[in-house]
C-alpha positions in Angstrom: -5.4 5.8 14.6 -5.2 8.1 11.6 -8.1 9.6 9.7 -8.1 6.8 7.0 -8.6 4.2 9.7 -11.2 6.2 11.5 -13.3 6.3 8.3 -12.7 2.8 6.9 -11.6 0.8 10.0 -8.4 -0.9 10.7 -8.5 -3.8 8.3 -5.5 -5.8 7.1 -6.0 -4.4 3.6 -6.1 -0.9 4.8 -3.0 -1.5 6.9 -1.1 -2.8 3.9 -2.3 0.0 1.7 -1.3 2.6 4.2 2.2 1.0 4.5 2.6 1.2 0.7 1.4 4.8 0.7 4.0 5.7 3.3 6.7 4.0 1.3 5.3 5.1 -2.1 8.6 5.7 -3.8 10.1 2.4 -2.7 9.8 -1.3 -3.6 9.2 -3.7 -0.8 8.7 -7.4 -0.1 5.8 -9.3 1.6 8.1 -10.0 4.5 9.0 -6.3 4.8 5.3 -5.3 4.8 4.5 -8.0 7.3 7.3 -7.0 9.6 6.4 -3.3 9.5 2.7 -3.8 10.0 2.6 -6.7 12.4 0.5 -8.7 10.0 1.3 -12.3 9.1 3.0 -13.1 5.8 -0.1 -15.0 4.7 -2.4 -12.0 5.6 -0.3 -9.6 3.6 -0.2 -12.0 0.6 -4.0 -12.4 0.8 -4.9 -8.7 1.0 -2.3 -7.5 -1.5 -3.8 -9.6 -4.4 -6.8 -7.4 -5.0 -4.6 -4.3 -4.9 -2.5 -5.9 -7.7 -5.5 -7.0 -9.7 -7.0 -3.5 -9.5 -3.7 -2.0 -10.8 -3.0 0.0 -7.6 0.0 -2.1 -6.8 2.7 -3.4 -9.1 4.2 -6.8 -8.5 7.7 -7.5 -9.9 9.4 -10.9 -9.6 13.0 -11.0 -8.7 14.1 -14.5 -9.6 11.9 -17.5 -9.1 10.6 -17.0 -5.5 11.1 -13.3 -4.6 8.5 -10.7 -5.5 8.7 -7.0 -4.9 5.7 -4.7 -4.6 5.2 -0.9 -5.0 2.4 1.5 -5.6 1.6 2.0 -9.3 2.1 5.8 -9.3 0.9 5.9 -13.0 -2.5 4.5 -12.1 -5.4 6.9 -11.9 -6.8 4.9 -9.0 -3.6 5.2 -7.1 -3.4 9.0 -7.8 -6.9 9.4 -6.5 -6.1 7.3 -3.4 -2.9 9.4 -2.7 -4.8 12.6 -3.2 -7.6 11.4 -0.9 -5.1 10.3 1.7 -3.2 13.6 1.4 -6.4 15.7 1.8 -7.5 13.6 4.8 -4.3 14.2 6.6 -4.3 17.9 5.8 -1.3 17.9 3.5 -1.1 19.7 0.1 1.5 17.5 -1.6 0.3 14.0 -2.5 3.8 13.1 -3.8 5.5 12.9 -0.4 4.7 11.8 3.1 
């Protein structure tokens, strides 16, 4: 369990957010997040919606049924989260893992 989970608990939304933080420079799919986190596809879809609405995550459709997701690195909220995560884990650079 990392420091973020120790403070906020191991929730599905925290698990998804942490996955996106670890892959901050990449786009991913719901199924990719689900596979990497062990969460169900429906759980990932449910908890990623508020992250999209808040502007922390960007959703980009690819065709009619495929959607990709990535952290919105231009968002002030995202920058604060990355800085907070970086400081919790004792790293200086919030732009890399």
